[in-house]
DRENPA-3360 file (N, C-alpha, C; in nm, 2 decimals, always signed):
BEGIN
1 = XXXXXXXX = +1.05/-1.57/+1.59/+1.02/-1.59/+1.46/+0.86/-1.54/+1.49 ~ +0.83/-1.47/+1.34/+0.68/-1.42/+1.42/+0.57/-1.57/+1.37 ~ +0.43/-1.51/+1.42/+0.37/-1.63/+1.34/+0.31/-1.64/+1.20 ~ +0.35/-1.55/+1.16/+0.34/-1.56/+1.04/+0.48/-1.63/+0.97 ~ +0.58/-1.71/+1.03/+0.70/-1.74/+0.96/+0.80/-1.65/+0.94 ~ +0.79/-1.52/+0.94/+0.91/-1.42/+0.89/+1.00/-1.39/+1.00 ~ +1.13/-1.42/+1.00/+1.19/-1.34/+1.09/+1.25/-1.22/+1.13 ~ +1.19/-1.17/+1.23/+1.23/-1.01/+1.21/+1.40/-0.98/+1.19;
9 = XXXXXXXX = +1.41/-0.87/+1.07/+1.54/-0.86/+1.07/+1.63/-0.83/+1.24 ~ +1.74/-0.78/+1.29/+1.85/-0.74/+1.36/+1.78/-0.64/+1.39 ~ +1.84/-0.60/+1.53/+1.84/-0.46/+1.54/+1.96/-0.36/+1.43 ~ +1.96/-0.30/+1.47/+2.02/-0.23/+1.32/+2.07/-0.05/+1.39 ~ +2.18/-0.02/+1.42/+2.17/+0.16/+1.48/+2.19/+0.23/+1.38 ~ +2.26/+0.16/+1.24/+2.17/+0.27/+1.15/+2.08/+0.32/+1.15 ~ +1.98/+0.22/+1.12/+1.83/+0.29/+1.13/+1.78/+0.40/+1.11 ~ +1.72/+0.50/+1.13/+1.67/+0.63/+1.16/+1.49/+0.65/+1.18;
17 = XXXXXXXX = +1.50/+0.69/+1.23/+1.35/+0.76/+1.20/+1.28/+0.87/+1.10 ~ +1.25/+0.90/+1.00/+1.23/+1.04/+0.93/+1.22/+1.14/+0.95 ~ +1.10/+1.10/+1.04/+1.05/+1.25/+1.10/+1.17/+1.31/+1.23 ~ +1.26/+1.20/+1.24/+1.36/+1.34/+1.30/+1.49/+1.38/+1.26 ~ +1.47/+1.35/+1.12/+1.57/+1.42/+1.01/+1.50/+1.53/+0.96 ~ +1.40/+1.47/+0.92/+1.31/+1.62/+0.83/+1.11/+1.58/+0.89 ~ +1.19/+1.65/+0.96/+0.99/+1.68/+1.02/+0.94/+1.75/+1.00 ~ +0.77/+1.65/+0.96/+0.69/+1.79/+0.86/+0.67/+1.90/+0.89;
25 = XXXXXXXX = +0.63/+1.98/+0.78/+0.64/+2.10/+0.81/+0.48/+2.15/+0.86 ~ +0.43/+2.10/+0.76/+0.23/+2.12/+0.80/+0.16/+1.96/+0.80 ~ +0.10/+1.96/+0.86/-0.02/+1.86/+0.84/-0.09/+1.87/+0.79 ~ -0.13/+1.71/+0.70/-0.17/+1.71/+0.58/-0.32/+1.70/+0.59 ~ -0.40/+1.78/+0.52/-0.58/+1.78/+0.53/-0.58/+1.67/+0.45 ~ -0.56/+1.56/+0.48/-0.67/+1.47/+0.36/-0.77/+1.42/+0.37 ~ -0.87/+1.41/+0.35/-1.05/+1.33/+0.32/-1.05/+1.27/+0.47 ~ -1.13/+1.25/+0.48/-1.16/+1.07/+0.61/-1.22/+1.01/+0.47;
33 = XXXXXXXX = -1.25/+1.00/+0.36/-1.27/+0.90/+0.25/-1.28/+0.93/+0.13 ~ -1.24/+0.87/+0.05/-1.20/+0.87/-0.08/-1.25/+0.73/-0.18 ~ -1.31/+0.80/-0.25/-1.41/+0.74/-0.38/-1.35/+0.76/-0.50 ~ -1.25/+0.64/-0.57/-1.24/+0.58/-0.68/-1.29/+0.51/-0.71 ~ -1.43/+0.45/-0.74/-1.54/+0.39/-0.82/-1.50/+0.43/-0.94 ~ -1.56/+0.57/-0.92/-1.59/+0.69/-1.11/-1.46/+0.64/-1.20 ~ -1.38/+0.61/-1.11/-1.20/+0.60/-1.24/-1.21/+0.48/-1.24 ~ -1.28/+0.37/-1.23/-1.23/+0.22/-1.23/-1.32/+0.15/-1.34;
41 = XXXXXXXX = -1.28/+0.08/-1.47/-1.37/+0.04/-1.54/-1.44/-0.08/-1.50 ~ -1.54/-0.16/-1.54/-1.68/-0.20/-1.52/-1.59/-0.35/-1.58 ~ -1.61/-0.43/-1.45/-1.55/-0.57/-1.43/-1.55/-0.69/-1.57 ~ -1.48/-0.70/-1.65/-1.53/-0.86/-1.76/-1.55/-0.95/-1.75 ~ -1.56/-1.06/-1.80/-1.52/-1.18/-1.76/-1.41/-1.25/-1.83 ~ -1.35/-1.32/-1.82/-1.22/-1.31/-1.79/-1.18/-1.50/-1.86 ~ -1.30/-1.49/-1.84/-1.37/-1.66/-1.92/-1.27/-1.80/-1.89 ~ -1.18/-1.87/-1.94/-1.07/-1.97/-1.89/-0.97/-1.88/-1.86;
49 = XXXXXXXX = -0.98/-1.75/-1.90/-0.79/-1.66/-1.90/-0.75/-1.73/-1.78 ~ -0.65/-1.73/-1.73/-0.59/-1.68/-1.59/-0.57/-1.53/-1.57 ~ -0.65/-1.45/-1.63/-0.53/-1.31/-1.63/-0.63/-1.18/-1.58 ~ -0.68/-1.26/-1.43/-0.76/-1.17/-1.31/-0.72/-1.01/-1.34 ~ -0.54/-1.05/-1.30/-0.54/-0.88/-1.26/-0.50/-0.77/-1.33 ~ -0.45/-0.78/-1.49/-0.52/-0.77/-1.63/-0.65/-0.77/-1.65 ~ -0.77/-0.80/-1.63/-0.89/-0.78/-1.65/-0.91/-0.66/-1.55 ~ -0.88/-0.63/-1.40/-0.93/-0.53/-1.34/-0.87/-0.32/-1.42;
57 = X = -0.83/-0.39/-1.49/-0.76/-0.21/-1.51/-0.76/-0.21/-1.69;
% end
């Protein structure tokens, strides 16, 4: 049992590492940072409703 009370799955010889079957053709050229704040709506007051997830977007 792990520290967070989960039980790890048993070893399974049918598990495969995807890269061993489908090697990556190219390295991804990703930016070091990504700022999406301009895409987000401004926060709103949910008042007494428990709708915090709905008010995020």
